[in-house]
C-alpha positions in Angstrom: -1.5 1.3 20.5 -0.6 4.0 18.1 -1.9 4.4 14.5 0.3 5.8 11.8 -1.5 8.6 10.0 -0.6 6.9 6.5 -2.8 3.9 7.6 -6.0 6.2 7.8 -4.9 8.2 4.6 -4.5 5.0 2.5 -7.8 3.5 3.9 -9.6 6.6 3.0 -8.1 6.2 -0.8 -9.1 2.8 -1.0 -12.8 3.6 0.2 -13.2 6.9 -1.8 -11.2 6.6 -4.8 -10.5 2.8 -4.9 -7.0 3.2 -5.5 -6.2 0.0 -3.9 -7.7 -3.6 -3.6 -6.3 -4.3 -0.4 -4.2 -2.9 2.3 -2.1 -5.1 4.8 -1.3 -3.7 8.3 1.2 -4.7 10.8 2.1 -3.8 14.4 5.9 -2.8 14.5 7.4 -4.3 17.9 9.8 -1.5 18.2 7.3 1.4 18.1 4.2 -0.4 19.0 2.3 1.3 16.3 0.3 0.1 13.3 1.8 0.7 9.8 1.2 -0.4 6.3 2.8 -3.5 5.1 1.7 -3.9 1.6 -0.7 -2.0 -0.7 -2.6 -4.2 -3.5 -3.1 -2.5 -6.6 -6.7 -2.4 -8.1 -5.9 -5.1 -10.5 -4.7 -7.4 -7.9 -6.8 -10.7 -7.1 -8.1 -12.3 -3.9 -5.5 -14.8 -4.5 -3.0 -12.1 -4.4 -4.3 -10.6 -1.2 -4.0 -14.2 0.6 -0.5 -14.5 -0.5 0.4 -11.2 1.4 -0.7 -12.7 4.6 2.3 -14.3 6.5 1.8 -17.9 7.5 3.4 -17.5 11.0 2.7 -13.9 11.9 -0.7 -11.8 12.8 -1.7 -9.0 10.5 -4.8 -6.7 10.0 -6.1 -6.4 6.6 -8.9 -4.5 4.5 -10.0 -5.8 1.1 -12.4 -4.0 -1.2 -14.7 -7.0 -2.5 -16.5 -6.4 -5.8 -19.5 -9.0 -6.2 -22.7 -9.4 -8.1 -25.8 -9.9 -6.2 -28.7 -12.4 -6.9 -30.5 -9.8 -8.6 -27.4 -9.1 -10.8 -26.4 -5.8 -9.3 -22.7 -4.9 -9.1 -21.7 -4.0 -5.6 -18.6 -3.6 -3.4 -18.0 -4.1 0.3 -14.8 -3.3 2.4 -14.0 -6.3 4.8 -11.7 -5.8 7.7 -9.7 -9.2 8.5 -8.0 -10.2 11.7 -5.3 -12.7 10.6 -4.2 -14.7 13.6 -2.7 -18.1 12.3 -2.5 -20.7 14.8 1.3 -20.9 14.2 1.9 -17.4 15.3 3.6 -16.4 18.7 1.2 -16.2 21.8 2.5 -12.4 22.5 1.8 -11.5 19.0 -1.6 -13.0 19.2 -2.5 -11.2 22.4 -1.3 -7.8 21.3 -3.4 -8.0 18.0 -6.5 -9.2 19.8 -6.2 -6.6 22.2 -5.8 -3.7 19.7 -8.1 -4.8 17.1 -11.2 -2.7 18.1 -9.1 0.2 18.6 -7.5 0.2 15.3 -10.9 -0.7 13.5 -12.4 2.5 14.9 -9.6 4.5 13.1 -10.8 3.1 9.7 -14.5 4.5 9.3 -16.3 2.8 6.5 -15.6 -0.9 7.2 -18.7 -3.1 6.5 -18.0 -6.6 7.4 -15.3 -8.3 9.6 -13.8 -11.5 9.6 -11.4 -13.4 11.8 -9.1 -16.3 10.4 -6.6 -18.6 11.7 -5.9 -20.2 8.4 -6.8 -19.5 4.6 -9.7 -21.9 4.8 -11.5 -19.5 7.0 -11.3 -16.9 4.6 -11.9 -18.6 1.3 -13.5 -16.4 -1.4 -16.6 -18.6 -1.4 -16.8 -17.7 2.6 -16.3 -13.8 1.9 -18.8 -13.7 -0.8 -21.5 -15.5 1.1 -20.9 -12.8 4.1 -21.1 -10.0 1.6 -24.6 -11.1 0.1 
């Protein structure tokens, strides 16, 4: 599975410059390459991020979560999401599952990972609890 160079470049911008709140990636069937589908602006919310994950198709995504610790410290962690809804095609699920680790290695700096088959498995409460 090839990874488009833009994926790495935009991820580095998210990590270092905080130019984006999230990035949604998809695998193009024709080229068998991971490409960027959506760049979330810094002012977009977690709900905006969730709206960009299609109900019936798999995606990879990264989200830069800002949160406050129990000690009242402001922190940020980068999450990697493997989004594979139950309603997506079996072939698509297999392709995304088999290429996930290879793609993740291309994005240095991911701190936490979450796999989800519906939005309930990736609620903001669950994500925040993983970050703490």
